[in-house]
N, C-alpha and C positions, 0 to 999 in steps of 0.2 A: 485581556486575556490573560488567563489565567493558565500558562503552559509549561511552568512548573507542577504544579496539577495531572497535566498531561500526558507528562514524562514520570509519575509516579505511577501511575496510570499505568503505566504502558511498559512498565519495567516489568513489570512481574510473565509478560508475553515471551522474555529468552528462555525464561523455562519450560517452554512447549515449543518452540523455533526448531529451526535445523541451522544449519552453518548459516546457510544462506539468509536466511529467516532474522539470524542477529549481524547481518551487514546490513542488508535492509533499515534493517533498526538505527544502526548504527548514520546509515546516510542522513535518516529522516531525521535525527536528531543533531548533526555536528554537520551537515552540509545546508540542512535548509530550516529545523526550528530555528537555532543560535543564529543562523544568519539574519533570517528572518524578523531576530526580535532584535539584534546587536547591532546589524548595520544595515538592511534595506529599509526599516519603516526612518532611519532620521534622514537617508537618502532622498526619502520621497516627498518626507514632512508634509504639508499643507499646500500640494497639488497646484492644486485652486488659484491661493494670491500667487504660487512661484510664475503660472501664465501668460505671460505680460502679451496686448497685441499690440498695432501701433495704432490703434483709436478709443478715443475716449468715449464713444456710443455707447449708449447704458444697456447690459444685457450684451452686448457683442462678444465679449471675454469670456461670459460663461456661456454660451452658444457653443463659441468654439473650443473650449476647455471641454463640452458633451461629445462634442462630435470626436475628437480629438482622446478624449480616455474615456467610451465608454464605460469600459469598467475599472476601476483603481489596482492596477497588479496588486496591491498587499493587502488590500479585501482579496481579489481573488486567488491570489495565494494563501489566505486563512482561512479560506471554503474550502480549496482546495485540499491543506492542511488536516479540515475537520473529518472533512467524506475518507482520505487517504486511515487515517487512525481508527475509527470506529468497528472496521471488520478485524482488528487486533484486540480490543474490548470485547468483542462477540467470544473467539477466542478463548479469553478469560472464561468468560460466561457461562462458556461451555461447562468449561473444565472444573471449576465452582458447582453447577447444577450436577456433573455427577459425582464429585466429590462430598455433597450434600448426599444425594441417594445411595454411595456406598458406607453412608457410617449411618444412616437408617437400616440398610439392609445386617448390617452386619449388627446392631442392636438385635436384630425380628430374630438373627437365622446362628448366632450365640459364636459371634465371632466369626462366620466363616461371611469373605471380601466380595462384592459384586464383581469389582474390575478390582483386578492385579497390580494394574497400575494409573490412576483417572485421568493421566494425564499425560496416555502413552493414544498417539494419532490411530487410532482403530474402531469400525465402524464409523458411525452418528460422526463422530469428532472430526475421524478424515474427513469427509465430508465436509465439516466447515470449516477447516482449516485449508483446505481444495477450494473452496468455495469463497474467502476470503482471499485469496491470494488474486484470484481472476478478476472479484470489483477493485481488488486494490491498482490493479495493473488498469482497469477499464477505464477507471478515475480519472488516472495520469497520465494516459494515453489520453480522455477524451479531454480536458483543462488543457494540456496542450494545444491542443486541434483552436478550442476555444479563443487560444490566444493569439495562438499563430494567425488562424482568420480574419480578428481585428486588428489585431495589431503589425499584418500585412508582413509576415515570414520574422516576428521580431524584434521588426526596427522602430527603434525613436531618431527621429532625425531632429536637428538640430531648428527647424526652421517647419512652418507646417502653416499653405493657404487656406485660408475658410472664406468662403462668401456664403453664409448663410444669411437670412433674415435675423434678428437687425441691422446687421452690420448698412453700413450705406453701399461696399464695396468689396472690391476682395483684399481681403486685410493678411499682415504676415502676423504669427503669434509664432512665439519664442519658448521651447520647451528648458526650465534648466534643469543644469545639472544630467544632459541627456548621455553624454556617451559613459558616465557611470554608472547612468539606468538599464542604459543597452546592455554594462560587463551582467550588473547582476542581473537582468533577467536570460543574460545568453548561461551564466551559471547556476539560476534556478529549474531551467528547463535542462542541464546538464545531470543535474543531480535529479530532475523526474523518468528522465530516459534513463539512471543508472539502477533505481528503485526501479520502471519497467520491467531493464533485461534481469533484476536479480529477485523480481516477482517467478519469471520465468522459467531463470535458471530450476526457483523448487518448486515452481508447480513440475518440470522434466522428472526433479528428483524423487518426487514425491510417490509421483507414477513409479517409472523405472523401478525404485525400490519394493510398493505394490507390485508389481509384476514380475520382477523379479522372485521378491519371497512367494509368492503363486504359485509360481514353475518348482522353486524348488522346494513346495509340502505337496504338489503333485509327483515329482520326483522319488519321493522321499515314503508317501505314500504308495508307488507300487511297486515299490523295494519292499519295502517292508511287507507288501502282499505276497509278492515272488517268495520271497524267503519262506513268510505261514506255511504256505505253497507245495513248497520245497520240504521246508520239513516237517509235513501231516506226511507227502509221499513218501517222505523215509521213514518217518514210523510205520506206515501201515508195510513200508517190505519188512524190516525186523520185525513187526508181527506175525507178518505174515511167514518168514523162516523160523521162527522161532516153533509157530503152529508145527 
């Protein structure tokens, strides 16, 4: 997988993100993508060959490995990173669409712009950005649940027992680098939890800023209306006295 290409695409998200969004992006690339590419893949390697059982029964080791590792951690994390980063690309695509729409509008209306700033999170773009945050947090939470459910609390024991067919009896199977794999698993889980927290913070920030802006707008409208009414009354009184 070409992670550098993905990084190049997502680097444009920084221009349209809040502070929380920039922290989220940094966590994704520094603590998840880089760790995944540089270290995690080397630690896991070829798991099926390193999974050893104390039997020579043909097929027993393969069946026990499939039972112990329903889905490889590496493949699960790769799928998680793909799903998590896709919504950010959708935000970039929405901004590009607004920029092209603004260019066409400007060309038809002699320099008048449709958007003062196409990248400003208002209208449809605000909803796209908010939905992308909800989707990212939901995906991370779902993958954490899947990993927790399959591996019983993110645990990786050194020894696992297996009695599935075609094993002749209950056999002992050994997971290589179990402690190291458990440390990397907990690190990736903590990184995912931090990303979920940052998404929630950003959602609160966006909604709070929108509500606060609406409140101040309503106050300003009422203040302006009151001033206009007072000015009109004062003008009428002046005209009355002058008459």
